[in-house]
C-alpha positions in Angstrom: -4.5 -15.7 -16.6 -8.3 -16.2 -15.7 -9.7 -15.4 -12.6 -10.1 -18.8 -11.7 -6.5 -19.6 -12.6 -4.8 -16.9 -10.4 -6.8 -17.5 -7.3 -6.5 -21.3 -7.5 -2.7 -20.7 -7.9 -2.4 -20.0 -4.1 -3.8 -23.3 -3.0 -1.0 -24.7 -0.7 1.6 -22.1 -1.7 4.1 -20.8 0.9 3.5 -17.0 1.2 5.4 -14.4 3.2 4.0 -11.0 3.7 6.5 -8.3 5.1 4.5 -5.6 6.7 1.8 -8.2 7.2 0.1 -6.8 10.2 -0.4 -3.5 8.7 -3.3 -2.1 6.4 -2.7 -3.7 3.0 -0.6 -6.7 4.2 -3.3 -7.7 6.6 -6.4 -7.5 4.1 -4.1 -9.4 1.6 -3.2 -12.0 4.4 -6.9 -12.7 5.0 -7.8 -13.3 1.3 -4.7 -15.6 0.8 -5.5 -17.8 4.0 -9.0 -18.1 2.4 -7.6 -19.2 -0.8 -5.7 -22.1 1.0 -2.1 -20.4 1.2 0.3 -21.1 3.9 0.7 -17.6 5.1 3.5 -16.2 7.2 3.6 -12.5 8.4 6.6 -10.6 9.3 6.1 -7.3 10.9 8.0 -5.3 13.3 5.1 -3.7 14.9 6.9 -0.5 15.3 4.3 2.1 17.1 2.5 4.4 14.9 3.7 2.4 11.6 0.2 0.8 11.3 1.0 -3.1 12.3 -1.9 -4.0 14.5 -2.6 -7.9 15.7 -6.4 -7.0 15.5 -5.9 -6.8 11.8 -5.8 -10.7 11.7 -8.4 -11.1 14.4 -10.2 -14.5 13.5 -7.2 -15.8 11.7 -4.8 -16.0 14.2 -4.6 -19.9 14.2 -4.5 -20.1 10.4 -1.3 -18.1 9.6 2.0 -17.6 11.6 3.0 -14.3 13.0 6.8 -13.3 13.1 7.9 -10.4 15.1 10.7 -9.2 13.0 12.2 -6.2 11.4 13.0 -5.9 7.5 16.2 -4.1 8.9 17.7 -7.4 10.1 19.5 -9.3 7.5 19.8 -12.5 9.6 15.7 -12.7 10.2 15.4 -12.0 6.6 17.5 -14.8 5.3 15.9 -17.3 7.6 12.2 -15.8 6.6 12.6 -16.1 2.8 13.7 -19.8 2.9 11.1 -22.0 1.6 8.5 -19.2 0.3 7.0 -19.5 -3.2 5.9 -15.7 -3.0 6.8 -12.6 -1.2 4.5 -9.7 -0.9 7.0 -7.0 0.2 4.9 -4.5 1.7 7.0 -3.2 4.8 7.9 0.3 4.8 7.8 3.8 6.3 4.9 5.6 4.5 4.6 8.9 6.0 5.8 11.6 3.7 6.2 14.2 6.9 8.1 11.8 8.8 10.5 11.2 6.1 11.4 14.7 6.1 12.0 14.9 9.8 13.7 11.7 10.0 15.1 11.0 6.7 17.9 8.4 7.8 15.1 6.0 9.4 13.3 6.2 6.4 16.4 5.5 4.3 17.0 2.5 6.4 13.5 1.0 6.1 12.5 2.0 2.3 15.9 1.5 0.6 18.9 -0.3 2.7 16.3 -2.9 4.1 15.1 -3.8 0.6 18.5 -4.8 -0.5 18.6 -7.1 2.5 15.5 -8.7 1.4 16.8 -9.0 -2.0 20.1 -10.4 -1.0 18.3 -13.0 1.0 16.3 -13.9 -1.7 19.1 -14.2 -4.2 21.3 -16.5 -1.8 18.6 -18.4 -0.1 15.8 -18.8 -2.6 16.5 -17.4 -6.0 13.4 -18.9 -7.4 10.8 -17.0 -5.3 8.5 -14.3 -6.8 8.7 -11.0 -5.1 6.0 -8.2 -5.4 6.9 -4.7 -4.2 4.7 -2.0 -3.0 5.7 1.1 -4.5 4.1 4.3 -4.7 2.9 6.8 -7.1 4.3 9.5 -5.0 7.7 8.5 -6.8 6.4 10.6 -9.6 6.4 13.7 -7.8 4.4 16.8 -9.1 2.8 15.5 -12.5 3.9 16.9 -15.8 0.6 15.5 -17.5 -2.4 13.3 -16.3 -3.5 10.5 -15.8 0.2 9.4 -14.7 1.4 6.4 -16.8 4.7 4.3 -16.0 6.6 6.2 -18.6 6.4 9.5 -16.7 9.3 11.1 -15.3 10.1 9.9 -11.6 10.9 13.3 -9.8 9.7 12.8 -5.9 9.3 15.8 -3.9 10.1 14.1 -0.5 12.4 11.9 1.2 10.2 9.0 1.0 9.4 9.1 -2.4 13.1 9.1 -3.3 13.7 6.1 -1.1 10.4 4.3 -2.3 11.7 4.8 -5.9 15.3 3.2 -4.9 13.6 0.4 -3.3 11.7 -0.3 -6.3 14.5 0.0 -8.6 16.5 -2.5 -6.4 13.9 -5.0 -7.3 14.0 -4.4 -11.1 17.8 -4.5 -10.7 17.9 -7.8 -9.1 15.6 -9.0 -12.0 17.7 -7.9 -14.7 20.9 -8.9 -13.2 20.2 -11.9 -11.4 16.9 -13.3 -12.5 14.9 -12.8 -9.6 11.2 -12.6 -10.4 10.4 -9.1 -9.0 7.7 -6.9 -10.0 6.2 -3.7 -8.3 2.9 -2.1 -8.0 3.0 2.0 -7.8 0.1 2.3 -5.4 -2.3 5.4 -5.4 -4.5 6.5 -2.1 -5.7 3.3 -0.7 -8.6 3.2 1.8 -10.5 0.6 3.6 -10.7 -1.6 6.8 -7.6 -2.0 9.1 -5.9 1.2 8.2 -3.8 3.1 10.7 -6.1 5.8 12.3 -4.1 6.9 15.3 -2.6 10.0 13.5 -2.7 11.9 10.0 1.0 11.2 9.1 0.1 8.3 6.7 -2.2 10.2 4.3 -5.4 12.0 4.5 -8.0 9.2 3.8 -7.8 7.4 7.2 -7.8 10.8 8.9 -11.0 12.0 7.0 -12.8 8.7 7.8 -11.9 9.0 11.5 -13.0 12.6 11.7 -16.4 11.7 10.0 -16.7 8.9 12.3 -16.2 11.2 15.4 -18.5 13.6 13.8 -15.7 16.2 14.0 -14.6 18.8 11.5 -12.7 17.8 8.4 -10.2 20.6 7.7 -9.0 21.0 3.7 -6.2 23.0 2.9 -6.5 25.8 0.4 -9.6 25.3 -1.8 -10.2 21.9 -1.7 -10.0 21.4 -5.4 -7.0 19.0 -5.6 -8.1 15.8 -7.3 -7.1 12.4 -6.4 -8.1 8.7 -7.2 -8.8 6.4 -4.6 -8.6 2.5 -4.6 -10.5 0.4 -2.1 -8.1 -2.1 -0.2 -9.7 -5.3 -1.6 -9.0 -4.0 -5.3 -5.5 -3.5 -4.2 -5.1 -6.9 -2.8 -6.5 -8.4 -5.9 -3.8 -6.6 -8.0 -1.2 -8.0 -5.7 -2.8 -11.7 -6.2 -2.8 -11.2 -10.1 0.9 -10.1 -10.0 2.1 -12.6 -7.7 0.7 -15.5 -9.9 2.0 -14.1 -13.1 5.2 -14.9 -14.9 4.3 -12.2 -17.6 4.6 -9.6 -14.7 8.3 -10.5 -13.8 10.4 -7.5 -14.1 7.6 -5.2 -14.9 6.4 -2.1 -12.8 2.4 -1.4 -12.9 0.5 1.6 -11.6 -2.9 1.1 -9.7 -5.4 3.5 -9.9 -9.0 4.3 -8.8 -12.1 5.1 -11.0 -12.8 8.5 -11.9 -10.7 11.2 -9.7 -12.6 13.2 -7.1 -11.7 16.5 -5.5 -10.8 16.5 -1.8 -13.7 18.7 -1.2 -16.1 16.4 -2.9 -14.7 13.4 -0.8 -14.8 15.1 2.7 -18.5 16.2 1.8 -19.3 12.7 0.7 -17.8 11.2 4.0 -19.7 13.7 6.1 -22.9 12.5 4.1 -22.2 8.9 4.5 -21.3 9.2 8.5 -24.5 11.3 9.0 -22.4 13.7 10.8 -19.6 16.0 11.0 -18.7 19.3 8.8 -15.9 20.4 6.3 -13.9 23.6 6.5 -11.3 25.0 4.2 -8.1 26.5 5.9 -5.0 27.9 4.8 -2.0 25.5 3.7 0.6 24.6 6.5 4.0 25.5 5.2 5.8 22.1 5.7 2.9 20.3 3.7 2.6 23.0 1.1 6.4 22.6 0.4 5.9 18.7 -0.4 2.2 18.9 -2.1 2.1 17.6 -5.7 -1.5 19.4 -6.7 -3.5 17.1 -8.7 -2.7 13.5 -9.3 -4.4 10.2 -10.4 -3.0 7.5 -12.3 -3.5 5.3 -15.3 -3.8 1.6 -15.0 -4.0 0.8 -18.6 -0.8 -1.5 -18.5 -2.1 -3.7 -15.6 -5.5 -3.8 -17.1 -4.3 -4.9 -20.7 -1.6 -7.6 -19.1 -3.5 -8.9 -16.4 -7.2 -7.9 -16.6 -7.0 -5.9 -13.2 -9.3 -2.9 -12.9 -10.9 -1.5 -9.6 -14.2 -3.1 -8.9 -15.5 -1.0 -5.9 -17.3 1.9 -6.3 -16.4 4.6 -4.2 -19.5 5.3 -2.1 -19.8 1.6 -1.4 -16.2 1.4 -0.4 -16.5 4.5 1.8 -19.8 3.1 3.3 -17.9 -0.3 4.1 -15.1 1.6 5.5 -17.2 4.0 7.9 -19.0 0.9 9.0 -16.0 -1.2 10.1 -14.4 1.7 12.1 -17.7 2.2 13.9 -17.8 -1.3 14.8 -14.3 -1.8 15.9 -13.4 1.8 16.8 -11.5 0.8 20.0 -9.1 -1.2 18.2 -7.8 1.7 16.2 -8.1 5.0 17.9 
């Protein structure tokens, strides 16, 4: 499908985004509105989970916001009706929180996914559903880059429940013919990310510290390598998969361009921000237990099937990100 085709696909389409006021969901929502889609956002606005009404500032009159929890099967049955595409991004994404409160993580990332899929099966069996998985499902890499055939061996409760959530989607495709797909996301960064705490990943927190001119602390020697993907590129991948019949029943990795060490990333942020500093510190025990070392993903499958690859150079993406939070800091701190 050409770029014009998959973008034109969304004109006048009814689209539901769960977790739609969050980081990736809101960036995707704004893009879909611009493409002419009829967009509904479902978000529970649970404190500290990332939902933020400011994320759709300027678009409030061009989309609908429904304050609903994916754990409520009655809300889900009503919301899925009449939708052409559902981008299923609602989730608890903190690895640390999943270890401290495993049952909440189970409810949101596993059980509620069944509620959504059951609602689709009964109320809208022809809908396309694209799930947001995570490369955390793989656990500690046996080889790099990670591809979709790599063993899944999560190191924390969040990874286990996200794996289950993804496989419910694939099972419902195989057993019931639901048009489901999953994207296993890598480290995503950009505007509209949660910045109030550091439990949802290191990138947003590093950006906040750089914008504040504060010290960025790195665990160990800072040589852990990661790949990073700008949020606009991630949204583009969701759009391609949502418009594609070829993607039905499939799982795709997303990845960034060349991997970078955390020390290189922190120094680059300090350079872009023009302030701050970097310091190496010993590993906290609770984080060391679930760390997975070097990790970066191959996106060869989605590139071959759907023509996706990351388009935003890391420096350019970080410059845009730092500029955004400098301008709108009061809405995120």
